N, CA, C and O atoms as a GROMACS GRO file, in nm:
protein
  416
    1MET      N    1   1.562   0.239   0.430
    1MET     CA    2   1.506   0.160   0.322
    1MET      C    3   1.461   0.261   0.214
    1MET      O    4   1.383   0.352   0.243
    2ILE      N    5   1.507   0.248   0.097
    2ILE     CA    6   1.464   0.331  -0.018
    2ILE      C    7   1.347   0.259  -0.089
    2ILE      O    8   1.352   0.141  -0.122
    3LEU      N    9   1.241   0.344  -0.109
    3LEU     CA   10   1.122   0.290  -0.176
    3LEU      C   11   1.094   0.373  -0.299
    3LEU      O   12   1.078   0.495  -0.288
    4VAL      N   13   1.088   0.309  -0.419
    4VAL     CA   14   1.067   0.388  -0.543
    4VAL      C   15   0.970   0.301  -0.633
    4VAL      O   16   0.962   0.179  -0.625
    5ASN      N   17   0.898   0.375  -0.717
    5ASN     CA   18   0.812   0.313  -0.811
    5ASN      C   19   0.873   0.298  -0.951
    5ASN      O   20   0.803   0.267  -1.047
    6THR      N   21   1.003   0.321  -0.960
    6THR     CA   22   1.082   0.307  -1.082
    6THR      C   23   1.155   0.178  -1.074
    6THR      O   24   1.163   0.115  -0.968
    7GLU      N   25   1.211   0.138  -1.190
    7GLU     CA   26   1.286   0.012  -1.198
    7GLU      C   27   1.432   0.022  -1.141
    7GLU      O   28   1.500  -0.076  -1.111
    8SER      N   29   1.469   0.146  -1.131
    8SER     CA   30   1.610   0.169  -1.082
    8SER      C   31   1.605   0.292  -0.986
    8SER      O   32   1.504   0.360  -0.971
    9ILE      N   33   1.721   0.313  -0.923
    9ILE     CA   34   1.740   0.424  -0.832
    9ILE      C   35   1.852   0.513  -0.885
    9ILE      O   36   1.966   0.467  -0.892
   10PRO      N   37   1.824   0.632  -0.922
   10PRO     CA   38   1.932   0.724  -0.979
   10PRO      C   39   2.050   0.725  -0.881
   10PRO      O   40   2.035   0.741  -0.760
   11GLY      N   41   2.173   0.707  -0.943
   11GLY     CA   42   2.292   0.715  -0.863
   11GLY      C   43   2.323   0.591  -0.784
   11GLY      O   44   2.425   0.587  -0.715
   12LYS      N   45   2.238   0.486  -0.791
   12LYS     CA   46   2.263   0.357  -0.716
   12LYS      C   47   2.265   0.247  -0.818
   12LYS      O   48   2.199   0.255  -0.922
   13GLU      N   49   2.344   0.141  -0.786
   13GLU     CA   50   2.344   0.022  -0.867
   13GLU      C   51   2.291  -0.101  -0.789
   13GLU      O   52   2.333  -0.133  -0.678
   14ILE      N   53   2.200  -0.163  -0.855
   14ILE     CA   54   2.138  -0.286  -0.794
   14ILE      C   55   2.245  -0.403  -0.799
   14ILE      O   56   2.290  -0.440  -0.907
   15ALA      N   57   2.282  -0.456  -0.686
   15ALA     CA   58   2.375  -0.562  -0.689
   15ALA      C   59   2.311  -0.707  -0.686
   15ALA      O   60   2.368  -0.806  -0.732
   16GLU      N   61   2.194  -0.708  -0.629
   16GLU     CA   62   2.125  -0.842  -0.620
   16GLU      C   63   1.973  -0.818  -0.610
   16GLU      O   64   1.926  -0.730  -0.538
   17VAL      N   65   1.901  -0.898  -0.684
   17VAL     CA   66   1.754  -0.893  -0.676
   17VAL      C   67   1.714  -1.010  -0.578
   17VAL      O   68   1.745  -1.128  -0.601
   18LEU      N   69   1.644  -0.969  -0.466
   18LEU     CA   70   1.607  -1.065  -0.365
   18LEU      C   71   1.472  -1.131  -0.383
   18LEU      O   72   1.444  -1.238  -0.328
   19GLY      N   73   1.392  -1.066  -0.460
   19GLY     CA   74   1.259  -1.116  -0.499
   19GLY      C   75   1.144  -1.027  -0.463
   19GLY      O   76   1.160  -0.920  -0.405
   20LEU      N   77   1.025  -1.075  -0.498
   20LEU     CA   78   0.900  -1.000  -0.477
   20LEU      C   79   0.876  -0.997  -0.320
   20LEU      O   80   0.900  -1.092  -0.246
   21VAL      N   81   0.825  -0.877  -0.282
   21VAL     CA   82   0.780  -0.853  -0.148
   21VAL      C   83   0.647  -0.782  -0.157
   21VAL      O   84   0.619  -0.710  -0.253
   22ARG      N   85   0.564  -0.805  -0.054
   22ARG     CA   86   0.427  -0.748  -0.062
   22ARG      C   87   0.375  -0.722   0.084
   22ARG      O   88   0.425  -0.773   0.184
   23GLY      N   89   0.276  -0.644   0.084
   23GLY     CA   90   0.207  -0.612   0.210
   23GLY      C   91   0.064  -0.592   0.173
   23GLY      O   92   0.034  -0.538   0.067
   24SER      N   93  -0.029  -0.637   0.263
   24SER     CA   94  -0.166  -0.608   0.235
   24SER      C   95  -0.242  -0.594   0.364
   24SER      O   96  -0.196  -0.633   0.471
   25THR      N   97  -0.362  -0.536   0.351
   25THR     CA   98  -0.455  -0.525   0.465
   25THR      C   99  -0.594  -0.513   0.412
   25THR      O  100  -0.614  -0.467   0.299
   26ILE      N  101  -0.692  -0.552   0.489
   26ILE     CA  102  -0.832  -0.536   0.448
   26ILE      C  103  -0.897  -0.448   0.560
   26ILE      O  104  -0.889  -0.477   0.679
   27ARG      N  105  -0.958  -0.343   0.512
   27ARG     CA  106  -1.016  -0.243   0.609
   27ARG      C  107  -1.161  -0.216   0.575
   27ARG      O  108  -1.205  -0.220   0.460
   28ALA      N  109  -1.236  -0.186   0.688
   28ALA     CA  110  -1.374  -0.149   0.675
   28ALA      C  111  -1.405  -0.040   0.773
   28ALA      O  112  -1.341  -0.038   0.878
   29LYS      N  113  -1.493   0.048   0.750
   29LYS     CA  114  -1.534   0.150   0.846
   29LYS      C  115  -1.660   0.098   0.923
   29LYS      O  116  -1.738   0.017   0.873
   30HIS      N  117  -1.674   0.148   1.041
   30HIS     CA  118  -1.793   0.102   1.120
   30HIS      C  119  -1.923   0.164   1.064
   30HIS      O  120  -1.922   0.255   0.982
   31LEU      N  121  -2.028   0.111   1.111
   31LEU     CA  122  -2.162   0.148   1.061
   31LEU      C  123  -2.186   0.302   1.066
   31LEU      O  124  -2.240   0.355   0.968
   32GLY      N  125  -2.152   0.375   1.170
   32GLY     CA  126  -2.170   0.516   1.176
   32GLY      C  127  -2.106   0.592   1.062
   32GLY      O  128  -2.165   0.682   1.002
   33LYS      N  129  -1.980   0.550   1.034
   33LYS     CA  130  -1.908   0.614   0.920
   33LYS      C  131  -1.971   0.575   0.788
   33LYS      O  132  -1.972   0.656   0.695
   34ASP      N  133  -2.023   0.457   0.775
   34ASP     CA  134  -2.097   0.416   0.652
   34ASP      C  135  -2.217   0.503   0.630
   34ASP      O  136  -2.244   0.545   0.518
   35ILE      N  137  -2.286   0.530   0.731
   35ILE     CA  138  -2.409   0.615   0.724
   35ILE      C  139  -2.373   0.750   0.674
   35ILE      O  140  -2.439   0.803   0.584
   36LEU      N  141  -2.266   0.809   0.731
   36LEU     CA  142  -2.216   0.940   0.684
   36LEU      C  143  -2.173   0.937   0.539
   36LEU      O  144  -2.196   1.032   0.464
   37ALA      N  145  -2.107   0.823   0.499
   37ALA     CA  146  -2.065   0.808   0.354
   37ALA      C  147  -2.181   0.802   0.260
   37ALA      O  148  -2.176   0.863   0.154
   38VAL      N  149  -2.288   0.728   0.296
   38VAL     CA  150  -2.403   0.723   0.216
   38VAL      C  151  -2.474   0.860   0.200
   38VAL      O  152  -2.527   0.894   0.094
   39PHE      N  153  -2.471   0.936   0.309
   39PHE     CA  154  -2.525   1.072   0.300
   39PHE      C  155  -2.448   1.158   0.198
   39PHE      O  156  -2.506   1.233   0.119
   40ARG      N  157  -2.313   1.141   0.204
   40ARG     CA  158  -2.230   1.221   0.113
   40ARG      C  159  -2.248   1.174  -0.029
   40ARG      O  160  -2.224   1.252  -0.121
   41LEU      N  161  -2.287   1.051  -0.053
   41LEU     CA  162  -2.316   1.008  -0.189
   41LEU      C  163  -2.438   1.081  -0.237
   41LEU      O  164  -2.445   1.117  -0.355
   42VAL      N  165  -2.531   1.102  -0.154
   42VAL     CA  166  -2.658   1.173  -0.191
   42VAL      C  167  -2.630   1.320  -0.226
   42VAL      O  168  -2.673   1.368  -0.331
   43VAL      N  169  -2.559   1.391  -0.143
   43VAL     CA  170  -2.534   1.534  -0.163
   43VAL      C  171  -2.411   1.572  -0.240
   43VAL      O  172  -2.392   1.687  -0.279
   44GLY      N  173  -2.327   1.470  -0.262
   44GLY     CA  174  -2.204   1.490  -0.337
   44GLY      C  175  -2.091   1.536  -0.254
   44GLY      O  176  -2.108   1.578  -0.139
   45GLY      N  177  -1.970   1.530  -0.312
   45GLY     CA  178  -1.854   1.572  -0.239
   45GLY      C  179  -1.761   1.450  -0.203
   45GLY      O  180  -1.794   1.334  -0.227
   46GLU      N  181  -1.643   1.484  -0.146
   46GLU     CA  182  -1.546   1.380  -0.115
   46GLU      C  183  -1.602   1.304   0.006
   46GLU      O  184  -1.660   1.363   0.097
   47ILE      N  185  -1.583   1.172   0.005
   47ILE     CA  186  -1.621   1.089   0.114
   47ILE      C  187  -1.496   1.073   0.205
   47ILE      O  188  -1.420   0.977   0.192
   48LYS      N  189  -1.479   1.166   0.295
   48LYS     CA  190  -1.353   1.177   0.370
   48LYS      C  191  -1.334   1.057   0.464
   48LYS      O  192  -1.221   1.024   0.499
   49GLU      N  193  -1.439   0.993   0.504
   49GLU     CA  194  -1.422   0.875   0.591
   49GLU      C  195  -1.347   0.766   0.520
   49GLU      O  196  -1.262   0.699   0.578
   50TYR      N  197  -1.381   0.747   0.392
   50TYR     CA  198  -1.316   0.643   0.310
   50TYR      C  199  -1.174   0.689   0.261
   50TYR      O  200  -1.083   0.608   0.248
   51THR      N  201  -1.160   0.816   0.236
   51THR     CA  202  -1.028   0.864   0.201
   51THR      C  203  -0.925   0.836   0.318
   51THR      O  204  -0.812   0.793   0.298
   52GLU      N  205  -0.976   0.864   0.441
   52GLU     CA  206  -0.895   0.840   0.559
   52GLU      C  207  -0.862   0.687   0.577
   52GLU      O  208  -0.750   0.647   0.608
   53MET      N  209  -0.967   0.609   0.556
   53MET     CA  210  -0.950   0.465   0.570
   53MET      C  211  -0.845   0.409   0.472
   53MET      O  212  -0.759   0.329   0.507
   54LEU      N  213  -0.857   0.455   0.348
   54LEU     CA  214  -0.763   0.403   0.244
   54LEU      C  215  -0.621   0.456   0.268
   54LEU      O  216  -0.523   0.385   0.244
   55ASP      N  217  -0.610   0.578   0.315
   55ASP     CA  218  -0.472   0.627   0.344
   55ASP      C  219  -0.408   0.547   0.460
   55ASP      O  220  -0.291   0.511   0.455
   56GLU      N  221  -0.488   0.520   0.563
   56GLU     CA  222  -0.430   0.436   0.674
   56GLU      C  223  -0.393   0.297   0.624
   56GLU      O  224  -0.286   0.244   0.656
   57ALA      N  225  -0.482   0.239   0.544
   57ALA     CA  226  -0.458   0.107   0.487
   57ALA      C  227  -0.332   0.098   0.401
   57ALA      O  228  -0.252   0.005   0.414
   58ARG      N  229  -0.316   0.199   0.314
   58ARG     CA  230  -0.192   0.202   0.233
   58ARG      C  231  -0.071   0.215   0.320
   58ARG      O  232   0.028   0.147   0.292
   59GLY      N  233  -0.071   0.298   0.426
   59GLY     CA  234   0.040   0.299   0.523
   59GLY      C  235   0.078   0.173   0.584
   59GLY      O  236   0.195   0.135   0.588
   60GLN      N  237  -0.026   0.104   0.634
   60GLN     CA  238  -0.005  -0.034   0.694
   60GLN      C  239   0.048  -0.132   0.595
   60GLN      O  240   0.142  -0.205   0.625
   61ALA      N  241  -0.007  -0.136   0.477
   61ALA     CA  242   0.042  -0.225   0.376
   61ALA      C  243   0.186  -0.208   0.339
   61ALA      O  244   0.262  -0.303   0.321
   62VAL      N  245   0.223  -0.075   0.328
   62VAL     CA  246   0.361  -0.043   0.302
   62VAL      C  247   0.451  -0.087   0.418
   62VAL      O  248   0.559  -0.141   0.392
   63GLN      N  249   0.413  -0.066   0.538
   63GLN     CA  250   0.489  -0.113   0.655
   63GLN      C  251   0.514  -0.262   0.650
   63GLN      O  252   0.624  -0.308   0.680
   64ARG      N  253   0.410  -0.339   0.613
   64ARG     CA  254   0.426  -0.482   0.608
   64ARG      C  255   0.515  -0.523   0.497
   64ARG      O  256   0.591  -0.619   0.514
   65MET      N  257   0.512  -0.456   0.385
   65MET     CA  258   0.601  -0.486   0.274
   65MET      C  259   0.746  -0.453   0.314
   65MET      O  260   0.837  -0.531   0.288
   66VAL      N  261   0.765  -0.342   0.374
   66VAL     CA  262   0.902  -0.305   0.416
   66VAL      C  263   0.960  -0.408   0.519
   66VAL      O  264   1.078  -0.445   0.514
   67ALA      N  265   0.873  -0.452   0.611
   67ALA     CA  266   0.912  -0.553   0.714
   67ALA      C  267   0.954  -0.683   0.641
   67ALA      O  268   1.051  -0.748   0.680
   68GLN      N  269   0.883  -0.718   0.535
   68GLN     CA  270   0.922  -0.840   0.461
   68GLN      C  271   1.059  -0.824   0.390
   68GLN      O  272   1.143  -0.914   0.388
   69ALA      N  273   1.075  -0.704   0.332
   69ALA     CA  274   1.198  -0.677   0.267
   69ALA      C  275   1.320  -0.672   0.359
   69ALA      O  276   1.428  -0.720   0.326
   70GLN      N  277   1.296  -0.610   0.479
   70GLN     CA  278   1.400  -0.606   0.574
   70GLN      C  279   1.444  -0.750   0.626
   70GLN      O  280   1.561  -0.776   0.653
   71SER      N  281   1.342  -0.839   0.636
   71SER     CA  282   1.369  -0.972   0.674
   71SER      C  283   1.461  -1.044   0.573
   71SER      O  284   1.531  -1.139   0.608
   72LEU      N  285   1.460  -0.997   0.443
   72LEU     CA  286   1.542  -1.055   0.340
   72LEU      C  287   1.678  -0.984   0.335
   72LEU      O  288   1.763  -1.023   0.255
   73GLY      N  289   1.700  -0.883   0.417
   73GLY     CA  290   1.825  -0.804   0.410
   73GLY      C  291   1.826  -0.700   0.298
   73GLY      O  292   1.933  -0.657   0.256
   74ALA      N  293   1.709  -0.659   0.249
   74ALA     CA  294   1.706  -0.560   0.134
   74ALA      C  295   1.750  -0.418   0.182
   74ALA      O  296   1.733  -0.378   0.298
   75ASP      N  297   1.806  -0.349   0.087
   75ASP     CA  298   1.846  -0.209   0.103
   75ASP      C  299   1.734  -0.115   0.048
   75ASP      O  300   1.718   0.000   0.090
   76ALA      N  301   1.657  -0.174  -0.050
   76ALA     CA  302   1.558  -0.093  -0.121
   76ALA      C  303   1.453  -0.181  -0.179
   76ALA      O  304   1.472  -0.302  -0.191
   77ILE      N  305   1.338  -0.120  -0.218
   77ILE     CA  306   1.233  -0.191  -0.290
   77ILE      C  307   1.206  -0.098  -0.413
   77ILE      O  308   1.179   0.022  -0.405
   78VAL      N  309   1.216  -0.166  -0.524
   78VAL     CA  310   1.190  -0.092  -0.656
   78VAL      C  311   1.067  -0.142  -0.718
   78VAL      O  312   1.012  -0.247  -0.684
   79ASN      N  313   1.021  -0.057  -0.819
   79ASN     CA  314   0.900  -0.094  -0.902
   79ASN      C  315   0.776  -0.120  -0.812
   79ASN      O  316   0.701  -0.215  -0.834
   80ILE      N  317   0.759  -0.039  -0.716
   80ILE     CA  318   0.645  -0.046  -0.621
   80ILE      C  319   0.516  -0.019  -0.694
   80ILE      O  320   0.507   0.075  -0.773
   81ARG      N  321   0.414  -0.101  -0.668
   81ARG     CA  322   0.278  -0.078  -0.721
   81ARG      C  323   0.172  -0.106  -0.615
   81ARG      O  324   0.192  -0.186  -0.523
   82PHE      N  325   0.060  -0.039  -0.630
   82PHE     CA  326  -0.052  -0.053  -0.539
   82PHE      C  327  -0.170  -0.112  -0.616
   82PHE      O  328  -0.187  -0.091  -0.736
   83SER      N  329  -0.250  -0.188  -0.541
   83SER     CA  330  -0.373  -0.248  -0.600
   83SER      C  331  -0.482  -0.241  -0.487
   83SER      O  332  -0.458  -0.264  -0.368
   84THR      N  333  -0.600  -0.206  -0.535
   84THR     CA  334  -0.713  -0.200  -0.442
   84THR      C  335  -0.829  -0.284  -0.492
   84THR      O  336  -0.859  -0.282  -0.611
   85SER      N  337  -0.892  -0.354  -0.407
   85SER     CA  338  -1.010  -0.431  -0.453
   85SER      C  339  -1.116  -0.439  -0.341
   85SER      O  340  -1.085  -0.436  -0.221
   86ASN      N  341  -1.239  -0.448  -0.385
   86ASN     CA  342  -1.354  -0.465  -0.292
   86ASN      C  343  -1.358  -0.603  -0.245
   86ASN      O  344  -1.351  -0.694  -0.327
   87VAL      N  345  -1.368  -0.629  -0.118
   87VAL     CA  346  -1.386  -0.760  -0.059
   87VAL      C  347  -1.534  -0.788  -0.040
   87VAL      O  348  -1.587  -0.890  -0.084
   88ILE      N  349  -1.602  -0.689   0.031
   88ILE     CA  350  -1.740  -0.682   0.046
   88ILE      C  351  -1.789  -0.544   0.026
   88ILE      O  352  -1.703  -0.462  -0.007
   89SER      N  353  -1.906  -0.505   0.040
   89SER     CA  354  -1.960  -0.374   0.000
   89SER      C  355  -1.885  -0.264   0.071
   89SER      O  356  -1.858  -0.161   0.009
   90SER      N  357  -1.849  -0.278   0.197
   90SER     CA  358  -1.784  -0.163   0.269
   90SER      C  359  -1.645  -0.196   0.316
   90SER      O  360  -1.594  -0.129   0.406
   91ALA      N  361  -1.582  -0.298   0.258
   91ALA     CA  362  -1.445  -0.334   0.296
   91ALA      C  363  -1.356  -0.346   0.168
   91ALA      O  364  -1.396  -0.400   0.065
   92ALA      N  365  -1.239  -0.293   0.181
   92ALA     CA  366  -1.141  -0.293   0.072
   92ALA      C  367  -1.011  -0.354   0.117
   92ALA      O  368  -0.964  -0.341   0.230
   93GLU      N  369  -0.954  -0.427   0.013
   93GLU     CA  370  -0.811  -0.476   0.039
   93GLU      C  371  -0.720  -0.387  -0.031
   93GLU      O  372  -0.747  -0.350  -0.145
   94ILE      N  373  -0.614  -0.348   0.030
   94ILE     CA  374  -0.505  -0.264  -0.030
   94ILE      C  375  -0.391  -0.363  -0.034
   94ILE      O  376  -0.361  -0.427   0.067
   95MET      N  377  -0.327  -0.378  -0.149
   95MET     CA  378  -0.208  -0.458  -0.173
   95MET      C  379  -0.101  -0.368  -0.229
   95MET      O  380  -0.127  -0.291  -0.321
   96VAL      N  381   0.022  -0.378  -0.174
   96VAL     CA  382   0.132  -0.310  -0.230
   96VAL      C  383   0.245  -0.413  -0.255
   96VAL      O  384   0.268  -0.500  -0.172
   97TYR      N  385   0.308  -0.403  -0.360
   97TYR     CA  386   0.412  -0.501  -0.395
   97TYR      C  387   0.528  -0.434  -0.468
   97TYR      O  388   0.513  -0.326  -0.524
   98GLY      N  389   0.642  -0.498  -0.466
   98GLY     CA  390   0.762  -0.448  -0.535
   98GLY      C  391   0.872  -0.550  -0.533
   98GLY      O  392   0.851  -0.663  -0.489
   99THR      N  393   0.984  -0.516  -0.578
   99THR     CA  394   1.102  -0.602  -0.585
   99THR      C  395   1.205  -0.556  -0.480
   99THR      O  396   1.251  -0.442  -0.481
  100ALA      N  397   1.240  -0.646  -0.391
  100ALA     CA  398   1.342  -0.620  -0.289
  100ALA      C  399   1.479  -0.630  -0.350
  100ALA      O  400   1.500  -0.728  -0.422
  101VAL      N  401   1.572  -0.545  -0.332
  101VAL     CA  402   1.701  -0.545  -0.386
  101VAL      C  403   1.808  -0.508  -0.286
  101VAL      O  404   1.782  -0.435  -0.190
  102LYS      N  405   1.929  -0.558  -0.309
  102LYS     CA  406   2.055  -0.515  -0.242
  102LYS      C  407   2.116  -0.415  -0.334
  102LYS      O  408   2.109  -0.428  -0.456
  103LEU      N  409   2.176  -0.313  -0.275
  103LEU     CA  410   2.250  -0.212  -0.356
  103LEU      C  411   2.398  -0.228  -0.334
  103LEU      O  412   2.446  -0.279  -0.233
  104GLN      N  413   2.473  -0.177  -0.442
  104GLN     CA  414   2.620  -0.177  -0.428
  104GLN      C  415   2.662  -0.089  -0.317
  104GLN      O  416   2.782  -0.077  -0.290
   0.00000   0.00000   0.00000
């Protein structure tokens, strides 16, 4: 499966647009990690616990999007975009979406 954030794939021709595909997940860290994160807010620096959480969430959301595209018989997903939103104070939704296509 080819995944790109552009409208086309260099050297490939899109034969058919299959439609919008998406994947999402909502993630939260446990209380212990939240306490560490609050401490890092006070002293400054990267909040690694949340960086890891969001990286894992993006990976899972992409896997879900790819699975949906595969079920449509897609060869690629073009114009991929990510969106993040707060659900509650320590939980975030990661959404990824794009257009499933068949290639020549």
